[in-house]
N, C-alpha and C positions, 0 to 999 in steps of 0.2 A: 471932404476936407482935404486940400493938398498936403503932401508931406512937409512941404516947407512951412505950412502953418501949424504943424503939430510940435509939441514939446516932447523931447525924449529924455530918458533917464538911463544911465549905464549902471548896471547892478552886477556885481561879482560875488555876492553872498549867496552860497548854494541853498541855504535854507530859506532866505527870502525869495529867491527865484522860484524855488519849489512851491512856496506858500502862494505866491501870485498865480503860478500855473495851476495849482489845485483849485484856486478860486475862479479859474476860467480866463485868465489873462495869458495872452501869448506874446512872446518876445517878437518884435519886428525884425531883429537881426541878432547876430552873434559875432563877437570879435574874439579871435585867439591870438595872443602875443605871447610866444613862448609856452609857458606852463599856465598862464593866467587866462581865464576865459571871462569875458564880460557879455552879459545879455542885455540888449537895448529894448526897453519898454516905452510905449507912449505913456506919458505921465498925465495925471489929472488929480484932482482933489481926492478921489477915492483911492488911488494908488499911493498917494501921500499918507492918507489915513491908515491904510493897511500896513505900510512900512513902519509907521509910528507904533501901531498896536503890535506888530511883530516884535520889534526891538524892546517894547515895554512888557512883553510876555502876556499880552492881552488879546491876541488873535486866536480865534476859535475856528479850527478846521478839522476835517475828518482825518484821523490819524492813518488809517489804512490807505486812504487816497493820497495824502501827503507822502508816506512812505513809497508808494508805488510810483508817484510823480517824481521824487527825489532819485530813485533808481534810474528812471527814464533820462533825467537831467544828466546824471552821471555817466550813463551809457553814451549820450550824445556828446559829451565833453571828450570821452576817451576813445570814441570810435575813430578808426583810421580814415582819413580823408584823402 
């Protein structure tokens, strides 16, 4: 599938980004504007379901993996470029 045929979603919520990455989704890109970092994910029905479950406190992920992933995401945000 060509990139122009894909739908993308910008996500800046650290918890949601970490949850998606814990579940095996990788961001296509990352944008940093000042102190705000936005991760760009290809979106589909499954990503939308995960987002909804996350914000409704119904998403089940391994706590240790989630914590480790969140630390990695934070490190990538604050790493000197």
